[in-house]
N, C-alpha and C positions, 0 to 999 in steps of 0.2 A: 196200499202198502205191503210189500212181502216180506216175511218172515225168513229166516234162514233156509229152510227148504221149498221157497218159492211159494208158498202156500198163502193166500187170502187172511191177512191176522186183522182184518175188520172186523170179523167175528172171532168167537171161542175156538180156539187150537184144540183139535183131536190131537192127542199123540199114540199114534199107531204104534205096535210092536217093533216093527224096522228101527224107529226112532230112538224106541226105551234101549235097545240091544245096542243102538250106536252108540248112546251117551253112556251107557253103563248103569241105567237104572234099574236096580234089583225090586223096586216097587212098582204095580201098575199105577198108573195117574190117569183118570177118565179125561180131564179137562183141566186146560189152564187158561182163567179167563185174561183177557187183555189186559195189559198194565200199562200206565200212563209212560210216555217215554222218559219221564225224570222221577218217577215214585213207584213205590210197590205198595200194594195194598197191605202187603205181609207185617209191616212194619213203619208204614208211614213217612220214612225218611225220604230225601228226595236227592238224587244223582247229579249233584252240583259243583263238584271238585273236579277242575280240570286237570292235566298230567303235570304240569308246572306246578300247581298248587300241592299235590301229592309230594311229587320230589321233595320240596322245602319243607312241608312237613315232617318228612323223615328227616330233616336237617336242625326245624326249630325244636323237636323232641328231644335230640341227643347233643346238643353244644348248648351249655349255660355255663354257669360261674365255675364248674368242677374244672373243666378244661382250660381256663384261661387264669385261674386264680390259685383255688385249692390245689393244683397238679403242684405249686411250689413246694407243698408240705411231704408230697410223695418225693419230689427231686432230692428233698435233703437225705433220702433214704437209698439214693442212687438206685442202679438196675431197673428204673422208669422206663426207659427203652424196648429194653427186654422184656418186661413184664406186659407192656403196653402191645407189644408186637404179638405175643403170644395167646393174651386175652381176645385180640380181635379175630383169632381163628376160630375161637369158640363163637363169637357173634356171628361169624362166616356162615359156621355151621347152623346155627340158630335160624338165619336170614333163608337157608335151603331148605328149611324144614317147612317156616312159613308161607315162602311164595308157592310152593307147589301147591300147599291146601288154599291157600285164600285166593290163587288166581283162580282155580276151578270152582269154588266156592265161595265168592266175593261178598258176604253178608256181613251185617252191622255187628261188632263186638267178636270176631269171628273166634279166635282163638279159646276164647271162654267157651262158647256153644261148641267146637269141635271136642274139647274133651268132656262136655255131656253126651256127645253124640257116638264118640270114638270110644271112650273109656269107662265113664260110670257117669251118671247124672250127679252125684255125690262129688267128684272130682270136677264135675261143673261149676256148681256151687263155690267149692273150695277156692276153684281158678278165679272165679269171678270176684269174691269177696276179697280176694287176695292182692287182685291187681287193682280192683278199688280202692283199697285203703293206700296201697303204695302210689298210685297216680294223686289221690286226694292230699296224701301227707306230702308230696312232693308242691303242692301248690304253696302252703305257707313257708315252705322252705325257701323258694324262689322268693317269696314276699319279703323275706326276712334278709334274705340275700342282698336284695334291689335296695333294701333300705341302707346296709352298709356299706354299698358300693356308692350309693350316692352321697355318703358321707366323706369321701375323697375330696368333695367340695365344701359340703358345709355341713355341720349336725345342729343345724339350727331350725331345721324343719321338722315339726312333730312327730313322734313315730307314728302314732294313731293315724295323723293326718296322710300320710305316706300310704299306710295300710287301704285306709277308706279310698283313696283315688284308685289305687289298684283296683280295689273289689268294683269299682264301680267301671272302671275301662272293662275288665274280664267281663262282668255282666252285659256291657252294650254290644262287645265282639262276640259274644256265644249266645245271647239270646235272640239274638237276628239271624236271617237266613245264612245257612252254611258257607253259601257262597261269599259273604263278608269274612266271615272266620278264613275261610281258606285265602283270599285276599290280602287280608291283614298278615297273615301267617308268611306269606310269600313275602311279601317285602321285610317283615322282619327278620325271617330266617336269611333272606339275601343280603342283610348287613351281617349276620353271623358268617357266612360263608365269604363275603367280603373281609372280614376281622381277621378271620383265621389265615386266609390267603394273604393278607398283608403282613401278618407277624411273620410267617415262613418265608415272605420274600424279604422282611425287615432282617430276619437271621441270615438269610444268604449274602444280603448286600453288606452287610456290616461285617460279617466274619471274614471276607476278603479285603477288607479294608475299606469299604465304604461309609466311613464315620468320621464325626470330627477330628478323632484321635489319627484318625489314622493305622488303627492297630489292626491287621490282619491277623485276630486271634484265631482263626481257623477252630480246631479239634482240641485245643490247647486244654481245654477242662478236663477232656477225657483221657489225658497223659498223667499215670502215676507220678510223674516226675516232676510235673508241675502240682498236681493236687495229690494230697495222700489219699490213699484208698480208692482213687478212680478207676475205672466206673463203676466197681463194686464196692460201697461203702460197707461197714459194720452198722448193725442197728440191734441195741439190745444187749447183745452177745458179742463176743470176742471170735476171730478167725473165720475158718469158713463157716461154723454157725451162725455167726453176725449177720454175715454174706447172704446167706439164706434167708434169715429172718427180715432182713431187708427187702430183699426179691418179693418175699411172701407178702411185704406190708405195701409194696408199691403194685402187687396185684390184684390187692384186696381194694386198693383205690381205683385200678382197671375196671374191675366188675361192677363199681358203683358209676365210673364216668361214662364207659362204652354202653351205647344202646344203637338203636335205629330200625331193625326190621318190625318191632312189635309196633312203634308209631304207623310205620307205613300200612300195616295190616288193620290199623283202628279205622283208616279212611276208608276202606274196602266197600263198605255198605252206603257210602255215599261219593262214589268216585264216578265219574262219567266213563263209560266204554272199559271195564274194567279189566277184561280179558286182555286189552290191549294196553293199558297204561300201568295196570300193577305189575307188569312184568319187569317194566322199563324202569320203575321205583324202586322194585328189590334188586334188578341187577346195580343201581346206582350205587346201593348200600355197602357195595366193596369198593367203590371209588372214595366214597364220604371215609371209608374206615381207614382207608389206607392215606387218605391225603390229609384227614384232619386230626385222626388220633396216634396213626405211627408216625409221622412226620411231626405232627404237635408234639410228640413226646420226646422227639429227637432234637427238636428246635431247643426246646426248655433247658438240655443238657448242654447246648452249646454255647447259649448266651450267658448261662450264671453257672457257676461251678455248685457240686450239691453243698458245700460247705461255707459258702459266699455268708460272712457276716451279715450282711444287710438284709439278705434272706432270711438267716434265721432269727435277726431282731426282729423281722415285720412280722415272722408268724407268730413268735413268743409273746409280741404286744399287741396281735391282732391287728394290723395296721388297716384301715378301712378301705374298701373298695380295690381299685387295682395296685394299690400302696404294695401289696401283696404279692403281686404279680411276678414272675421270675423276668418276663419282658421288660415292665416297667424299670425294674430294678436295671435290668441292663442298659436300657436308655438313659438313666440317671449316671451309669458308670460312664457313660460314652459321649456324656455333656450333650444330650439331646433333647431341645426343649419341646413342647406343645405336644408332640404325639403322646405323652401320659396320659394327657387331656383326653385326645380323641380316643386311645384305648379305652379309657373309662366309659365314655360316652356309648362305645359301640358294644363294651360289656353290659351296660345298663339296658339298652335294646336286646342283647341276647336274652339277658334272665327275664324280661319282661315277657317276651316269646315263648320260651320255654314253660312259663307258668301258664299263658294262655294255651300251651297244646297240651299241658296236663289237664287243664279244665276240659277239653274237648274229650280227651282220654278218658277220664273219668267219669265222666257223665254218659258217655257210648257204652261203658262197661255196665254201669248201672242200669241202662237201657236195654242190653242185652240181657241179662239177668232176669229183667221184667219180662222181656218176649219169651225166656224159655220156663215162666211161672215161677222163678226162685226168689222175685221181689215183689213187692205189691205191685198189682195190675194197673193201678192210677199211674205209676210210672212210664207205660207204654203210649201214655197220650202226647201226641206231639201237637205243636202250635201249626197254622197254616202254611206256614213256610217250611215245615220237617222237620224243627228241633224240637226235642223231646225235652220240654222246657222244666218239669218236676226234677228230671234229673241232674239238670244243669243248677237247679235251683239248690238243692241237697248238695251238689259237690262244693259249691260257693259257700254254702254255709260250714262246710269243712275249712275253708281256708280262714275262717276267723279268728284259728288256732294261731294265726300269726301274729295276733293281741298278746300272745305270750311275751314277745320281745319286750312289751311295754315296762314290765317286770322283773325282766331277767337280762343277764347280758345275752346279748345276739349269739356271740361263737357258741354258747352252751346250746342255747335254743337250734342253733344250725346245728351242732353234733347231734344232740337228739332226733331230729329227722334224717340224719344221714345215717345211724346207726338202725334207727327202725325199719328205712326201707330198701336199703343193702339187701339183707338176705329175703326181703320180699320180692326185690327184682330178680335175683338169683332162682328162687323158687317158681317164680313164673317161667324164666326159661325152661328149666327142669321139667316143668308139665307140658310147655309146650313141644318140646323133645318127646316127652314119653308119648305125647298124645299122636305125633307124627309117627313114632313106632305101630303104633296102633293102626293107623290111616293106612300106613304102609304095607302090613301084614293083612289088612281087610282087605285091601284092593286083591292083594294076591290069593287070598282065600275064597274071593267071589270070581276070580277069572278076568279081572278088569285091569286090561294092559295100561302103565303108566304113560306108552307111548301115545295112546288117546288123550292124556290130559293137554289143555291149552298151554302148559309151562312145565317143566321136566327138568327137577334141578339134578346137580352132580352129585357124585359120593354118596348116594344112598344105596341101604340106609345107615353107614357107616358115620354119617353125620349127625342122624339121630341118638345113635348110641354115643358120641363122642360128646356133643352138647349136654346131654341129659348127666353122664357122670361128672363131667369136669363143672357145671353148674350146680349139682347136689353137693359135691365136696366141698366148694367153696362158700357155699350156704352155712355148711358149719364152721368150718374155717375162718370165717368173717371175722367172729371175737375170739379168736385164740390167744390174744395179749392178756384177758383175765385170769388165764389160768397158769400166767407164769409168776415164778416166787416176785412178791412183791407188787404184783402189778393187780390182783384182786380188786374189782370195784362193781357194788350192786347196780348202779343204776346203768353202767356200760353193758354188764352179762343182762339186764332185763331187757334193754333195748336192742341189743345184737341178737337174742334168740326167742323175742316175743313172737314174731311171725312164724318160726320153725314149729314153737308149738301150737299156735295157732289153726295153721294150715289143717292139721289131722285132727284138730276138734271139730273144724268145718266140717269136713269128710264125713267123720263118724256122725255128727250132728245129723245131716241130711240121709244117710245110709242107714240109718238106724229108726229115725222119725217116720221116712216114706220108704222105707225098704227096698231102697235103689238095687239094682242090680247088674253087675261087670256084664259089659255089651259083648254079645257074642260075634266072631269076626265073620262067620259066615251069614249072620242075619242083621248086621249093622248098617244102616241107611247112611246118604251120603247127602242128605240135603235136596231130597230130589225135586221137591217142588220148588223150593228156590234158586236151584240150576236152570231149571226150564223156564222162571222168570227172568233170569239173567240172559238165556238163550235167546227169547223172546224180545225184549229190549234191545240187545245188540243187534238182533236182525232188523229191527226198524231203524237202529241208527246207520246201519251199514248201505 
């Protein structure tokens, strides 16, 4: 068997100076031991995720209840389409940053470890803790949402029973080999893609008259003559200020709803042929952003006006499941039966899939922290099938917070989790962007050409600066309503800004305790050993 240079790799591979120079390696590596084609001795995970798995994992973690149901609450403020389109440009910038780093260094929990190596070990610790809390908090969020959607049909199933069933299912899918997780996520996420595609098709067919009423309503609800204030409604304030505040509220919803590249990157350490498959997955993020989020936000504004009485009533009375979905309300208006039940069923699978993705990402983040010595070393232990079982166990224990809804209103519990994690997600993107800026400058300082990377993203380093500034500003803006006269609310303030305070505390704790230092651009390393292992692995696969 030959490696990339045609060397017989049945023996340990000697890394000569020419190869070191070609790969842009700044440290001499004496020897890289042979690595099994599906696992690495550095972290014991196994590369079992195929390209189709990674593509659908990217969908599974990004499309949940927010896109189908909670988007209705933002629609009531109008400006939804413009806000979603603008925020998609920010996520595309984040995608460009991640794709370039991860395809060159496809390791477990990549962006957490990149912050450690390219910026400061303290930032790596803060990033890891922030992302773990974010992902872990989203698991009970989706579990609560699952129970709410289930109540579209019946409320007689005990809440505790629903939570227990979900915990068992997530355990079975995540404790066994990663290929089973990948396969399950493939089919579940495929259902999400079919759902959003079907709803977009539903919008087009019905707006041109393909409905029982034969009403070709087109863009009727965008016309100010038909709907007062459309398409820019006032919110909280009046006049131009009120329209801007409404747009800002929609932008905040977009910052919570739209994601993608971070979920693709989390599969890097367990992806087959990562240098070939990961670029495809990252390129697919652009089409998902355009197809699912931009078109999706356009469609909800077409099928229902922002001031529709049924929509406002469903939101104010917290109608269960798809009952608060603009699409379902439109189906009821057009006298279309059965479809609402199909939509609710597919939304249910979408929520289950999202929770499943969060278990995977949270556990791998904890695993990455342990690999870098920032979490207890016993967390690096993997079962024979390559699953970090202790990390999965701790992650699922956090999911027990879903039992909060047993004694509290589900809508209140959902809002708690939303407020807590929105800032966390934005801070995570800010860290990724800043890490890329350091990565870009580090390559430049060490004379490593980006043309030699397996994948080179466009508009750099502009995307890094754009993503960093936009996400950092939005992290602080997210809870702005509590500062408006008459809107002060202590719980809302606490949940909106807890993580903004926690991340600097995590950073300061690690920096002070371990006296970590800011990485020098000229001496920072780029995971040379890990890259050499990937080179050898892909040489055996080619």
